[in-house]
C-alpha positions as CSV (number, residue, x, y, z in Angstrom):
1,M,72.7,-29.2,30.5
2,R,74.2,-31.9,28.3
3,F,73.6,-33.6,25.0
4,Q,75.1,-37.0,24.2
5,H,74.6,-40.4,22.6
6,S,74.7,-43.5,24.8
7,P,77.6,-46.0,24.5
8,A,75.3,-48.5,22.9
9,I,74.5,-46.1,20.1
10,W,78.2,-45.5,19.5
11,N,78.9,-49.2,19.6
12,D,76.2,-50.0,17.1
13,F,77.0,-47.1,14.7
14,P,80.7,-46.4,14.9
15,A,80.5,-44.2,11.7
16,L,78.3,-41.7,13.5
17,V,79.3,-38.1,13.3
18,P,77.0,-35.8,15.4
19,A,77.2,-32.1,15.7
20,A,75.5,-29.9,18.3
21,L,75.0,-26.1,18.6
22,Y,73.5,-24.1,21.4
23,A,72.3,-20.5,21.0
24,E,70.6,-18.1,23.3
25,G,68.6,-15.0,22.3
26,I,66.6,-16.3,19.3
27,T,63.7,-14.0,18.5
28,P,61.0,-14.0,15.8
29,E,61.7,-10.5,14.5
30,V,63.9,-11.5,11.6
31,S,63.5,-12.9,8.1
32,V,65.2,-15.9,6.5
33,A,63.5,-15.3,3.1
34,D,66.7,-14.1,1.4
35,R,68.8,-16.9,2.9
36,V,66.8,-20.0,2.1
37,P,66.9,-19.9,-1.7
38,A,70.7,-20.6,-1.9
39,Y,70.3,-23.8,0.0
40,A,67.3,-24.8,-1.9
41,A,69.2,-24.3,-5.1
42,R,72.0,-26.5,-3.9
43,A,69.5,-29.2,-3.1
44,A,67.8,-28.8,-6.5
45,A,71.1,-29.2,-8.3
46,R,71.8,-32.5,-6.5
47,L,68.3,-33.8,-7.2
48,A,68.6,-32.9,-10.9
49,T,71.0,-35.8,-11.3
50,A,69.9,-38.2,-8.7
51,S,66.9,-39.0,-6.5
52,E,67.2,-38.4,-2.8
53,S,67.4,-42.1,-2.1
54,D,70.6,-42.3,-4.3
55,L,72.5,-39.7,-2.2
56,P,75.2,-41.3,0.0
57,E,74.0,-39.3,3.0
58,I,70.6,-40.8,2.7
59,Q,71.8,-44.3,1.8
60,A,73.8,-44.4,5.0
61,W,70.6,-43.5,7.0
62,R,68.6,-46.1,5.1
63,R,71.2,-48.7,6.2
64,A,70.9,-47.5,9.8
65,F,67.1,-47.7,9.7
66,S,67.3,-51.3,8.3
67,R,69.7,-52.2,11.1
68,M,67.2,-50.8,13.6
69,G,64.6,-53.1,12.1
70,L,62.7,-50.3,10.3
71,K,61.6,-50.4,6.7
72,P,63.5,-47.5,5.1
73,T,60.7,-46.7,2.7
74,Q,58.2,-46.5,5.6
75,Y,60.2,-44.7,8.1
76,R,62.6,-42.1,6.6
77,C,65.2,-39.9,8.2
78,A,64.1,-36.3,8.4
79,S,66.4,-35.1,5.6
80,E,65.1,-37.7,3.2
81,S,61.5,-36.7,4.0
82,L,62.3,-33.1,3.4
83,L,64.2,-33.8,0.2
84,R,61.3,-36.0,-1.1
85,R,58.8,-33.2,-0.4
86,F,61.1,-30.6,-2.0
87,R,61.5,-32.7,-5.1
88,K,57.8,-33.2,-5.5
89,E,56.6,-29.7,-4.6
90,G,59.6,-27.5,-5.4
91,A,59.6,-25.8,-2.0
92,L,59.2,-26.6,1.7
93,P,56.4,-25.3,4.0
94,S,57.2,-22.4,6.3
95,L,57.0,-23.5,10.0
96,H,59.2,-21.2,12.1
97,L,62.0,-19.0,10.8
98,L,64.8,-21.0,12.5
99,V,63.2,-24.3,11.5
100,D,62.8,-23.0,7.9
101,L,66.5,-22.1,7.9
102,C,67.6,-25.4,9.3
103,N,65.4,-27.3,7.0
104,A,66.9,-25.5,4.0
105,I,70.4,-26.3,5.3
106,S,69.3,-29.9,5.9
107,I,68.3,-30.5,2.3
108,A,71.4,-28.7,1.0
109,Y,73.6,-31.1,3.0
110,A,71.1,-34.1,2.9
111,V,71.7,-34.4,6.7
112,P,69.0,-34.5,9.4
113,I,68.9,-31.4,11.6
114,A,66.7,-31.1,14.7
115,V,66.0,-27.9,16.5
116,F,64.8,-28.1,20.2
117,D,63.4,-25.6,22.6
118,V,65.8,-26.0,25.5
119,S,63.2,-24.7,28.0
120,R,61.2,-27.9,27.3
121,I,64.0,-30.3,28.1
122,A,64.7,-31.7,31.6
123,R,68.4,-31.5,32.5
124,Y,69.9,-33.4,29.5
125,L,69.1,-35.0,26.2
126,E,70.5,-38.4,25.3
127,V,70.1,-40.4,22.2
128,R,69.5,-43.9,23.5
129,H,67.4,-47.0,23.3
130,A,64.0,-46.7,24.9
131,T,63.0,-48.8,27.9
132,G,59.3,-48.7,26.9
133,D,58.3,-46.4,29.8
134,E,59.0,-43.1,28.0
135,T,56.3,-40.7,26.8
136,Y,56.2,-39.0,23.4
137,L,53.9,-36.1,22.6
138,T,52.8,-35.9,19.0
139,F,52.2,-32.6,17.2
140,S,48.5,-33.4,17.4
141,G,48.6,-33.7,21.2
142,E,48.5,-37.4,21.5
143,T,50.8,-39.3,23.9
144,E,52.7,-42.3,22.6
145,H,55.1,-44.8,24.3
146,P,58.1,-45.8,22.1
147,A,58.7,-49.5,22.1
148,P,61.6,-51.0,24.1
149,G,64.7,-50.8,22.1
150,E,63.6,-48.0,19.8
151,V,66.2,-45.2,19.4
152,I,64.9,-42.0,20.9
153,F,66.1,-38.6,22.2
154,A,65.3,-38.8,25.9
155,D,65.5,-36.3,28.8
156,A,65.9,-36.8,32.5
157,E,62.1,-37.1,33.0
158,G,61.7,-40.0,30.5
159,R,60.2,-37.8,27.8
160,A,61.1,-38.7,24.2
161,H,61.8,-35.6,22.2
162,A,62.2,-37.6,19.0
163,R,61.2,-41.1,17.9
164,R,63.0,-43.6,15.6
165,W,66.2,-41.6,15.9
166,T,66.0,-39.1,13.1
167,N,62.5,-39.9,11.9
168,R,60.2,-37.6,13.8
169,Q,60.5,-35.0,16.6
170,S,58.1,-34.4,19.4
171,G,55.6,-31.5,19.6
172,L,56.8,-31.0,23.2
173,S,60.1,-29.3,22.4
174,A,59.3,-27.9,19.0
175,V,60.4,-24.3,18.6
176,R,57.7,-21.5,18.6
177,D,57.7,-17.7,18.6
178,S,58.3,-17.7,22.4
179,T,61.4,-19.9,22.0
180,S,64.6,-18.1,23.0
181,N,67.3,-20.8,23.7
182,V,67.8,-23.6,21.2
183,L,69.8,-26.8,20.8
184,I,70.4,-27.7,17.2
185,V,71.5,-31.3,16.5
186,A,72.8,-32.7,13.2
187,E,73.8,-36.3,12.6
188,A,75.5,-38.1,9.7
189,L,76.7,-41.6,8.9
190,H,78.2,-41.4,5.4
191,A,81.9,-41.7,4.5
192,S,82.6,-38.0,4.1
193,A,80.6,-37.0,7.2
194,P,83.6,-35.7,9.3
195,A,84.4,-33.0,6.7
196,D,80.8,-32.3,5.8
197,M,79.8,-31.8,9.5
198,D,82.6,-29.3,10.0
199,S,81.2,-27.4,7.0
200,L,77.6,-27.7,8.3
201,V,78.5,-26.4,11.7
202,A,80.4,-23.4,10.1
203,T,77.3,-22.7,7.9
204,L,74.9,-22.8,10.8
205,T,77.2,-20.6,12.9
206,T,77.5,-18.0,10.1
207,E,73.8,-17.9,9.6
208,L,72.9,-17.6,13.3
209,N,75.5,-14.8,13.6
210,A,74.1,-13.0,10.7
211,L,70.5,-13.1,11.9
212,W,70.8,-12.6,15.6
213,P,73.4,-11.1,18.0
214,V,74.4,-14.6,19.2
215,T,77.6,-16.6,19.4
216,P,76.6,-20.2,19.3
217,K,78.5,-22.8,21.3
218,S,79.2,-25.8,19.1
219,A,81.0,-29.2,18.9
220,V,81.4,-32.1,16.6
221,L,81.2,-35.1,18.8
222,T,83.1,-38.4,18.8
223,A,82.9,-41.7,20.7
224,A,86.0,-40.5,22.7
225,E,84.3,-37.2,23.4
226,P,80.6,-37.9,23.2
227,A,79.2,-35.1,25.4
228,F,78.2,-31.6,24.6
229,D,77.8,-29.4,27.7
230,F,75.8,-26.2,27.4
231,A,74.0,-23.7,29.6
232,G,70.2,-24.0,29.7
233,D,67.1,-22.5,31.2
């Protein structure tokens, strides 16, 4: 299997720094309760002196959303939405232990992180512009069709696993207790993204190693080396 961004995405967003990790053997018999607070505290410290919209990581995504023709205050990248909720409520809801961990790391770095159940992805996952023929399954079970030109995560069967780039994932490939093999994708556009993404990948790798007997495969991608090849179901 392969994860990549299309040449058009790289052309439109040359500052993009994506990272991808693949791990097998994820099980629900662990707890992340003692690992999440440190990342939440890091996010809280940043929000104590600035709102999420002032953070350079979020500002970069707002500019990207504007370039895509989306109103940034209507459609937010996932990390901004999480930070906004965290600032208002002081905590994030528990969804799935791996998602909870990745959400905590996401707000600590202010970078969108998506987690996909690889068994629900057909052959590859590419961030590209929609043709208008793709299908997107909402978490409530409804089927939508992204508009032509919208940036989506698409597989070989024309299924969109995320809409509006980093705005919202699909219910189709959301992780659940039966999920074993996962693809984790983080993307950034801000000035210090190259160094920050190296750190984020190291953090994710350390956490996965600590929780499960897994050795994730990972890569920080570039326009020159845009593809991440990994084994799959």
